[in-house]
C-alpha positions in Angstrom: 0.0 -0.3 -0.6 2.4 2.1 0.3 3.9 2.2 -3.2 0.7 3.0 -4.5 0.0 5.7 -2.7 3.4 7.1 -2.7 2.7 6.6 -6.7 -0.5 8.2 -6.7 1.0 11.0 -5.0 3.5 10.9 -7.4 0.0 11.6 -10.5 -1.7 13.8 -8.6 2.1 16.0 -8.1 1.9 15.7 -12.6 -2.2 16.3 -12.9 -1.8 19.2 -10.6 0.9 20.3 -12.9 -0.8 20.1 -16.3 -3.8 21.4 -15.2 -1.7 25.2 -13.5 0.2 24.9 -16.7 -2.7 24.9 -18.7 -4.1 28.3 -16.2 -1.4 30.3 -16.3 0.0 29.3 -13.0 2.2 27.7 -10.8 1.7 25.1 -8.5 1.9 27.3 -5.8 -1.0 30.2 -6.9 -2.9 26.8 -9.0 -3.4 25.8 -5.2 -3.6 28.4 -3.3 -6.3 30.0 -5.9 -8.4 26.4 -5.0 -8.7 28.3 -0.9 -10.9 31.0 -3.2 -13.9 28.1 -3.2 -16.3 30.2 -2.7 -15.1 33.9 -3.4 -15.2 35.0 -0.6 -12.6 37.5 1.1 -9.9 36.0 2.9 -7.4 37.3 6.1 -3.1 36.0 5.0 -2.8 35.0 8.5 -5.4 32.1 7.4 -4.5 31.5 4.6 -0.7 31.1 6.5 -2.0 29.1 8.3 -4.3 26.0 5.5 -0.8 25.9 3.8 1.7 25.1 5.7 4.1 28.3 4.3 6.1 31.0 5.6 5.3 34.2 5.2 7.5 35.1 3.1 6.5 32.4 0.4 3.4 32.7 0.7 3.8 36.6 0.3 5.7 35.7 -3.2 3.2 34.2 -4.1 0.6 36.2 -3.5 2.6 38.9 -5.3 2.6 36.6 -8.2 -1.1 36.7 -8.7 -1.4 40.4 -7.6 1.0 40.6 -10.4 -1.1 38.7 -12.6 -4.7 40.4 -11.0 -6.1 38.2 -9.8 -6.3 39.4 -6.3 -6.1 42.1 -4.3 -4.5 42.6 -1.2 -6.2 45.3 1.4 -6.0 45.7 5.7 -9.3 44.2 6.9 -11.8 46.4 7.1 -12.5 45.2 11.1 -9.1 45.3 12.3 -6.2 47.1 10.9 -3.8 44.9 11.9 -5.3 42.2 9.2 -4.8 42.7 5.5 -7.5 40.5 3.6 -7.7 38.9 -0.2 -10.2 39.0 -2.4 -9.6 38.0 -5.6 -10.3 40.4 -8.9 -12.6 39.7 -11.1 -9.8 38.2 -13.4 -9.0 36.2 -10.7 -13.2 34.9 -10.5 -13.0 33.7 -13.8 -10.0 32.1 -13.7 -11.0 30.6 -10.5 -13.8 29.0 -12.4 -11.1 27.7 -15.0 -10.0 26.3 -12.5 -12.9 24.4 -11.4 -13.8 23.5 -14.9 -10.7 22.2 -15.4 -10.7 20.4 -13.0 -13.8 19.0 -12.2 -13.3 17.8 -16.2 -9.9 16.2 -15.4 -11.3 14.2 -12.8 -14.4 12.8 -14.6 -12.0 11.8 -17.4 -10.1 10.2 -14.8 -13.1 8.4 -13.7 -13.9 7.0 -17.4 -9.9 5.5 -17.8 -11.6 3.4 -14.6 -12.8 -0.1 -16.2 -17.0 -0.3 -16.5 -18.9 -0.8 -13.5 -15.6 -0.2 -11.3 -16.1 3.5 -10.8 -18.2 3.4 -7.6 -16.5 0.7 -6.0 -13.6 2.7 -6.1 -14.5 6.2 -5.1 -16.2 4.6 -2.5 -12.4 3.4 -1.4 -11.9 6.1 -2.1 -13.3 8.4 0.9 -12.8 5.1 2.8 -9.2 5.8 2.5 -9.4 9.7 3.5 -12.1 8.6 6.5 -9.3 6.0 7.6 -6.1 8.7 6.3 -8.4 11.7 8.1 -8.3 9.8 11.6 -4.7 8.8 11.0 -3.7 12.7 11.2 -6.0 13.6 13.3 -8.5 15.3 11.4 -11.2 14.2 11.8 
């Protein structure tokens, strides 16, 4: 199972790289944009906690997204000590493209499974995900 998990992780990383390239994003930008799935403003401190990156690395990624005009940073409206990140119109458009690409890619992968096995595979993946959550203590 360890080898299978490692191989799946490698393929998932390759998949993420291909999707990022399609959208003219770095992998880090791709991962960060996915965190805006509801398009609401996010505090930089919250982003930092979710992505497990140093502040300087997160700042560089945000700088790249800002240069591409996908995000806007502003002082938090409720607390001037905080910084808030908001998607721009271009950022929302790219996020929609990202989500569409993400769904299409996974649909293509599922279609490659042998007939009548997709449900079984997906249920097994859900069970594995749940076990992993328990193991890492995130349940």
